[in-house]
Steps between C-alpha positions, in 0.01 A plus 500: 500500500134627485365765735207282597737256677560760783149652529357254758590515868742229597681428825704813595884472445623808675805401727766687312763389768472144372460579129831523315488730195160650569449791262450855620154654452475698163262743651711815508285714735176452693380852491467762222409861516502749785316446833281779622255482787215666319407261231124460450462152362666158540466243226582139582557224252358196681555136376181310401670166532808357685796524283877516476629812324854501374733782602542622144121521453473712821778727366332534160174595659661753727698662204197501267267668755769743623596606136134560411443712806831693498460600133152657570514620859864521571560415873147540635457137596644222709512138393604214736548129415351308788588150386864388576669223300636278773424157338788343311390334178672169393530337160621155407674594169490228241686539168332338195642436158802340345809420726325588817476139625763540783356827638164369600421319818122465457317501834785395707637803695215704367489754774604775263724795510384859606403698194309803637278644769134547544252668730230276646184701493174358664143588376403847629859609567635830367757495225538873438387818675474837319436832678369790282309826519134521388572669167733217402266217591394390140862489393598292802228248415643474156855456632376231745341311218819527293687360805247214542551406130873429581410246775353145476141427577237763575491792748240736634533876558391626837465884527503644843457865579745616764378750766776738614528600865397863430171398338437258774564759779272754317223234484533431873478870587 
């Protein structure tokens, strides 16, 4: 099985009530770090193309970015995975080689069995969000690039300064 088989967007297959044996998502947690209301920057990892991202790739990106940040700045960040793996992937397994004649059915009954899950991400949609303080911005960029390297296709970093309510009320006065 090659990863390129599941990159392109296909018809969604999400009705788990009707799918017998649908695997659980391998994504352990959707957030990492400690939420505080006074973060100064939000870094978004935005998809450049429409793509399907497997749940294991999302988890690898979350762990890689979280580990990079937690080693350097302990818990002064908050990372959120915005893409959710709802789409169930199917595979028509075919066994090749000696004595496999009776196990193959070719293209008859080729609907396939559930083998994993993927998140369907459209162009311009957020995959990860990372909240940090100003002094940790460069490290957060590096961690986001490491996370993007774990995912298929290409992504853009969008850095947005966050204005806290205290600063905003002082500006209005």
